[in-house]
N, C-alpha and C positions, 0 to 999 in steps of 0.2 A: 349535562353530557354524560357524566358518570352513571347516571341512572338509566341511560338509553340501552336498548337491547343491542347486543353484539359488541358492547364496550367492555374490555377487560380492565382498563385503567386509563386515566387521563390526567394531564398536568398542564399547567400554564408556565411559560418561561419567556425570557427575553431573547434567547437564541437556542439553536439546536446544533448538533454536530454538522459539519460541512458548511458552516457559515461564519461570518465575522461576529465576534462577541465583544461585550463591553470590557473595559479594563480600568484599573485604578491603583494608585499607590496604597500600600497597607503598612500601618505602623504597629509593630509588635508591642504589646502592653501600652498602646496609645502614645508612645514616645515619638514625637514628630522629628524627622531628620531628613536631610536632603537626599540621602542615598537609599531611601525606602524602596523596597522591591515592588515592581508592578505585577499585579496578579489579574487573572481572569475573574470577571464579576458576573454572577448568575443569580437572577431573581426568579425563584421557582416555586411551584406548588408543593403541597405536602406529599403527593404521590409521585413526585418527579423521578425518584430513583427506581421505584418499582415499574413505572411506565417505560422508562428507557433501559431497564435491566442493568442498572449500575449497582454493583454490590457495595454494601456498607461493611467495611473491613474492621472498624473499631467504633465504639460509641453507638450513637443512634442517628436516625434520619430526622428530617424536619417533620413536624406534625401540624395538624390543624390548630393546636393550642399555641403555636408560635405565631402570635398575632399582636396587634397593638395592645399595650398595657402589660404584656409579658416581657421577660428579659430578652434582649437581642441575642440571637444565637446564629451560628454558622456551621456548615459542614464543609470540610476542605477535601481536596483530593490527595492521593498518596504522594504525588510530587511535591505539593506544598508542605506536607508533613516532613518530608525528607529534607527539603531545602531550607525551610524556615526554622525548624526545630530538630536539627540533626542530633541523633542520640537521645532525644527527649520524647516524652509523651505529650503530644499536642492537645489532648483532651483537657479541658479546663483552662487552657491558655486564653489570653484576651488580646484583641487587636482593635484598631480603629481604621476605617477606610478613609482615603483622601477625597472620595466623592461618593454620592449615592444617598441623597436625602438625609433623613435623620441619622443614618449610620455614619455620617461624616462630621457631626457636631462634636465639640470637645468632650461632652459627657456621654458619648455613644460607644463605650467599650462593648465589644461583641465577644461572647464566649464561644470557643470551639467545642462542639458537642459530638462531632462524629468525623470519621475519615472514610471517604468513598474511593472506589477504584478510579483510575485515570480514564479520561475520555479524550479522544482526538477531536479538537475543534479546529476550524480554519481549513487550510489546504491539506489534502492527504499527504502523509509523509512528514509533515511539520512536527518538530519535537513537542511533547506534551509539557506545558508550563504549569505553574501553580494556579489552582482554581479555587474560588470560594463561592459557596452556595448559601444564599439567605432566603428566608421566606418572603414570597411576594405579598403575603398578607400584612407584613410589616412595612414594606416599601417596594414599589415597582414603578415602571414607566407606563404611559398610556397605550403604547403599542406593544403587542406581545404575540406569542405563538402558542396556540393550543395544540398539544401533542396527544394523540389518542393511540392506545394499543388496541387493535381490533381483535375480537375473539374469532372472527370469521373473515368474510370478504370485506376488505377495508373500503372498497368503492361503494358498496351498498350502504355504508354509514353516512356518506357525504350529505344527502338531502336532510336526514334527521339532525345532523350536526348543525347545518345552517339554520334549521328551524329553532333548535335549542338556543343558539347564540342570539338570534333575533328576539326570542321571547325573554331573554335575560335582561335586556335593557334597550332603551331608545338610542339609535345612532350607532350601534355596533355593527360592523361589517366583516364578512369573511371573504378573504381573497387568497390567491396563491395556494390552493389546496394541492398538496403533493404527498406522495408516499416517501418514506425514508429511503427506499430503494431508488426512487427517481432522483432524490437529492444527491445520493452518493454517485449515481451515474453522471449527473451534471457536473459534480465536483471533480470527477475523474475523466471528464471528456477530453481535456487537453492531453493528459497522460495516455489515455487510450489511443488517441490519434497518433501521438508520437510513437507509441509502442507498435501500432499497426504499420506505420511508415517504416520504422526500423526493421520490423519483421519482413516486410515486402522486399526491402533492399537486401536483407540478409539472404532471403530465398533466391533472389536474382543473383547475388554473389556466389551462392552455393552452386547454382546451375552453371554459371560461367566457369567456376573452378572445375566442376565435373567435365564440362566440355573441353576445357584446357588440358586437363590430365589425359582425357581420352585422345585428344589430337596429338599431344606430345608422345604418348605411348604408341600410338599407331604409326607415327612417323619413325620413331626409334625402332620399332619392330620391323618395319619395311626396310630400314637401312641395314638391319642385321639379318636379312633374309638368307644370304649366302652362309653366314655363320651358323644360323639355326639349321639350315639344310645339311651342313656338314655334321653337326651334332646328331641330327636324326639319322643320318646315313651310317654313322659309326655306332648306332645302337642306343642313343639317348631315349629314355622313356618320355612319353607325353607329359607325365606329371612333373618330371624334372625340368622340362622346357617351360612348362607353365609356372613353376616356382621361380625359375630364373628371371622370367619377364616380370612377374609380380613383384619380386624383390627390388627390381630396378624402379618400378613405379612407387612402391612404398617408401624407398629411400628418398626419392624426390619429394614426396608428400611430407615425410617426417621433417625435412629441413624447413619446408614451408610452414608446418604447424608450429615448430619451435619459434621461428622468426615472427609469425603472426601472433603467437601467444605472448611473446615478450612485448610486442607493440600494443596488444590489447591490454595487457597489465599496466602499461605506462599510461595509456589513454583512458583507463576505466573510470577514473574519477570524474571525467566529463559526463558520464552517464548517471552519476549518483542521483541527480535531481529527477530522473525518469524512473527510478526504481523504488519499489515499496516492499518492505518485508524481506529484502535480500541485499546482501552487501555487494558493492560494485566489483569486489574481488573475491566473490564466492568461489571456493575451490571446486564445488560440484558443478557450477556453471561452466568453468573453464575446462574441467575434465569431460563434461558432456559435449561441449562444442568440439573439443579435440577428437573425441570418439566418433562423433557424427561426421566430421571431415575425413577422418581415416576410413570410415565405412564407405562413404561416397567415393573417395579416391580409389579404394580397393575395387569397388564395383566398376568404376570407369576404366581401370587397368585390366579388368578381367576379360573384357571382350577382345582387345588386341592380343592378350596373352593366349586366349583360347584359339585365336586364328593362327598364332605361331605354332601351336601343337599340331595343326593340320597342314603344315607346309610339306609339299611334295619335294623330297630331297633332289630328285632328278631335275625338276623344273627350277629349283632354287639354284642348283649348280650351273644351269644353262643361262641363268638370268644375267650373268656377267661374262 
């Protein structure tokens, strides 16, 4: 596969981002204990980090020399380094896994040789846990995932990839071919639907709020027709009448925004599971929503206010 035209890099692994991955207890320095932390377990190829664009922050990556007969080694993510060896250098530390072929035997101490950047596995928005990467050349499972970084059109590579796998050995089958973008869209499908539904209801609520403000302001202005007529008759400028009506509308909306903001702040934690990359109490989101509501309310108040500036004082005084 790596030798194929249009292939920038390729790796073999047991799982990829956006899917369930294996896990195992890990015993630091091989000391077995009941409260051993559970870590993510990844059986990967030598070019895994280059293929997925995962940076090596310290030490080295896995290589083709990490194979049977060589010392067992592992690369950990930044979260594992921080949680398992706080304030220490994890490079050179040794662990033993609670499961995973030869890595789980009593004499299978595995040395940490590198620290890689964190990667989100599982559901989007889940916290990153400690992850350990070992060479699939030293141990892996019969089922795995071939990940290819394409130099050009990834769809054009699929027929050649199938042929390469079939030529590699009898009984190998390729199925479930998808791009990483497709995997991410499927993983986010539930969140996207929820976000779309919330957006639709929010737009409907905004429309109803605008119609409500318009109706209240129009009714209030009609009730004050005589007052406005008197003001115009004694020389009130149209701009002054416009400002008076708009101030009334803005004051009503301001009370609603404050009350709604307090309610939204109290209920915001219920939305935490639907958000990614933003806090449920993000101040910019609250300020943006308040500004949008104020702008819509001002626009809805403007039409009745503009009608008020055009009141004929004679007709207004004769209306009662």
